N, C-alpha and C positions, 0 to 999 in steps of 0.2 A: 758218465756225465749226464745230468738231467737237464733237458731243455725245457724252458718255460715259454709258452706261447701267450702273447698278449694281443688284445684287440681294443680298439678305441671306440667308445660310445659317447654320445653327446646328450646333454641334459639342458632343457630350457628352464630358465628361472626368471621370475618377475621381481623387480626391485622398486619399491616406492620410497621416495624421498621428498620431504617438504621443501618447496621452493622458498628461497630467501627473498627473491624479487622476480618480477615478471614484467616485461614491457607492456604498456597500455595497448599497443597495436596487436601484440601476440595474444593478450587476454581477450580482446574483442574479436580477434580472428578465431579463437576457440569457440566463442559464443556464436559467431556467424556459422561456423561449421556445424554446431549443434542444431541451429535453426534449420539448416539445409537438410540434415539427416532427419529431423523431426518432420519436415514437409514431405520427405519421401515416405516415411512411415505412415503419415496421415493420408497420403495418396493411396496406399495399400488398403488402409482401413475404409476410406471413402468408397473405393471400388467394391470392397467386400460388403459394406452395409447398404449402399445405395445403387451400385452399378453405374454411377455417373462418372463422366470424365473428370478426373481430379482438376485439370486445368480450368474447366468451366466452374467448378466449385470454388477454386481459388479466386477466379475472376469475380464470383459472387461475393466473396469476402471483401475484396477491394471495393466493390461497388457499394456494399453495405456500410463501409467505414468512411469512404471519401467520394462516393458516387454523385453527390450533389452538394450544393452550398450548405443546405441545412444539415446534411449528414456530417459534413466537415466540422461545422460549428458544434454539433453534439459530441463528436469525437474529441474535439479540443476541450469542451466543457468538462467532460468526464475525465479527461487526462489530467487537467489541472487540479481537480478535486482529489484524485488519487495521489497526485504528487504532494498536495498539501498535507494529507494524512501521513504519507510516508515521511515527509520532513518533520512532522510532529513526533513520529516514533523515533526518529534519528537520535536525539540526545539521550533518551531513555535507554535505547539499545546500546549506544556507545558506552554507557555507564553499566551495561549488563543488567539493567532493570527491565525485565521482560514484560512490557506493557501490552497485555492482550485485551485491554479494555477500551480500545479506540472506538468500537461500535457504541458502547454506552456513552462515552464522552461526546461523540457526534450527536447522539440522540438528545442528550441534555442540552447541548448547544443549540440544537434545532428547536427544542421545547422553549428555551428562553427567547429565541427569535420569534417563534409563533405567538408566544404570549404578548410580546411587544407589538407585533403586527395586529393582533386582535384587539388589544386594549388601548393601544396608543397609535392606532393607524391614521389618526387625523393630524399628527404632528408634522411639521415641515419635513420634507423628504430627506434632506441632508442630515438634519439632527437625528431623525429616526434611524437612519442607516448607521450613523456613528454609535448610537445607543445599542443597536442590534449587534454590531461587531464587538463592543465592549462586553455586553451581557452574555453573548454566546461564549466568549473566551473565559469569562468568570465562571459560567456554569460548568465548562469543562474542567477548570481549575479545581472547583469544589469537588467534582467527581474523582479527580485524580489525587486529591489531598489525602483521602482516607487510606488507600493502599500505600502511599508514600510514607505517611506518618507511622503506620504499623510496621512497615518494613524497616524504617530507620530506627525505631525504638524497641521493637519486639522481634525483628528478623522473621516476619511472617513470609509465607510464600506469595510473592507478588503476582505470579502467573495465575494461580487459582483465585486470588482476591480480585484482581482486575477482571478476570473472566466472569466470575459470578456477578459482578456489578453490572455487566452487560444485561443480564436477565432482569435485574432490579430496574434498570433504566427502561426496559421494554414494558414492564408492568406499570411504571409511572406514566409512560406515554399512553398506555391503554386507559388508565384512570383519567388522564386529562381529556382524552377524546370524548368521554361521557359529557363533559362540560362544554366542549368546543364543537361538537358535531354539528354539521351544517349540510343539508337541512336536518331538522330534528328527526331522530329515529334512523338515520342513515348509517350510524356507527362509523362515520368518517368525518374528517374535518372539512373536506372539500377545498376548493381554491380560496385562499384567504385574500380578502380585499380585491376581488376581481373587478369591482367597479372603479375604485379610486387608485388602485395599485399602491396603497400605502405600505411601505416597507419593502417593495420590490426594488431590486437593483435597477438603476436607470439605464436606458439605452445610450451607449457611448460609441461614437464613430460608426453608427449604423448597426451595431450589434448589441443584443441583450446580454452577452457574456463577456464584454470587454472588461468590466469592473472585476469580474471573477478572476480573469487572467492577471490583472494588475495586482490584486490583493495577494494572489498566490506567488507571483514573481517577487514581490516585495518581501514577503515572509521568507521565501526560499533564499534570497540573497542575504537577508539579515541573519538567518540561521547559519548559513555557510560561513559568514564572517565571524559570527559569535563562536562557532565551534572551532575555527582554525586560528583566530588571531586574538582571542580574549583570554584573560586569566581563568574565567569560569569554564571556558572550553577545555583549557589545559587540565583543570581540576577534574572535569568529567572524565577525560581520558585516563588520568591517573587512578581515579576511583574504580573505573572499569577494569584496569589491569590488576589492581590488588588493593584491598582495603588496608592491609598492613603497611604497604608502601605509602599509601596516602596518609595514614596516621603518622608514620615516621617523618613524612615531609611537612607535617603540621597542618594538614588539610582536615577540616571538620567534615567527616564523612556523612554524618546525619544531616547536616545542613545542605550539603551538596545533593544528597539523595532526594530530599524534599523539594529543594529549589528546581532541580532538573525535571522531576516528575511533574511539577506544576507547569513548567514551560511546555512539556510534552503534551499534557492533557489540555492545556489552554489552546494550543494550536489545533488539536483535534476538535475541541469545542467550536473553534472558529470555522472549521470545515462544515459544522452543522448549519451555521449562518449562510455560508456560501451555497449549500445545497438548498436550503429552504427559501432564503430571500433571493438567491441568484438563479434558481432553476425551477424547482418543483412548486414553490409557493404554497405548500401544504406540509402537514406533519403526520406521520404514521409510524407504526413499529418497524416498517421496512424502509424508513428514510435513509438509514445507513447503508442498506442494501448489500451487506457483506464487504463493503469497501475497507472496513477496519482490519479485516483478516487478509484481504488481497494486498493491502499496503504493507503487511509484514513481509510478504514475498517480494514486493518492490524494494523495500529497504534492505533486505538480506541479499537479494541478487545484485543490487547496485553497490554492495559493500559500504553502505551508509554514505555514498557519494551523491550529492544533490544532482549533478549533471547525469550521472548514471540512473538515478531515480526517474528523471524526466524521460530518458530513453526507454526504460523498462515500462513505465506507466503508459507511455504512448503506444508501445507494442501490445501490451495486454489489453488496453481499451480498443485498439484497432482490431484485435482478434475477437474480442467480445462483441463489438458492434457488427463485425462481419459474420459472426456465428448466428446472430439474430436474423440477418438477411438470408443466409442460406437455409436456415430452418424454415422460413416461410416460402422461399423460392422453390425449394425441392421437397417440401412437405415433410421435413424431418422434425422429430420432436426435439425438445430442448436438450434432452440427454445426449442425443447424437451430436449436436453441435458442440456441446460441452466436452465431448470426448476429444475433438480436434484441439480445442484450447488446452485441455488437460495433457495431451501428449506433448505439445510444444513446451508447456511449463515444465513437464517432467524432464525433458532433454536440457532445458535451460538450467534447471536446478542441478542436474547431474553433471553438466559441463563445469560447474564451479569446482568440482573435485579435481579435474585436470588442470585448473588454473592454480590451485593451491598446492598440488602435488605433481611431481615429475614421475612418470612411469617409464622404466627401462626394462627391456627384454634382453637377456643375455643368454648366449649359448656356451655352455662349458663342456670341454672335452675331458673324458675320464678314461684312464687306462685300467682295464680289468685283466687280472692275471688268469 
């Protein structure tokens, strides 16, 4: 009689499954956990690079973002601008039209704003501001029409098209600076209408940036309603899911693509007016300042939710303003402060994986003869 000996072994296995739904509180709990882990990693990096106490550095970040009344308003100002651009990208991204040209659309809106301020600076303030808002939006619409038209009719790659238009816009601004430079030979426009402040957003309730906030909140609320409760918003969602389904449902896909991109680029152009008339009062190739690309992160991380965009925008601007403070306070260069922001963004982006997918670790027992 032959005896068989058996022994039991265990094997670990990892299973991934896509979540059907996840509660809002659990999703934000995952994001909060990611932030806490990121702060621990940043602390290790801070000690390694500077030898400073991480708690002091974090205190410097808070001080840089909200340490004074002026810093608070600057943080708010930058937050609402970033939110406006993110809201502009929202309809295009919902339609799966990857608009990477927000930088160029901002610049063209800013150029239209600067032109009105320079040539029509003597107009009544209210009329001039209304013209600026309309002109900046129209400039963004013109800049967004080209990629939308070619995408709708010739199925061109909208990512490359819109991206390349950013560089064209920068060259146009460089060309305009030749005519607008002040003083002559400075190769910069300087502060426009510093004497009469023609075209500057007026001070409301004691703040220079109240009108910025009002414009952005109005646009954000209107876009949230447009996307969720209107027929056009429904068409955008259907086209984003499948062109074939949209055609079957009788939706004119070409019309929706062009219309939605015009809305997207128009809002980004409006952001140019908010930056030039409402904050910097000048125009240059750095007016957009990379906000068009940062807004892509904002829109994606917030899952195209306006409220989420507000929270993400506020957090990113908070960290950016704080990074500037610690760079000067501790003698760090810009790259060192950007490392901290980059680590946090990395963890925030990575945590989205765990929001969309459930990870299960199972231990299986196996009998080996």
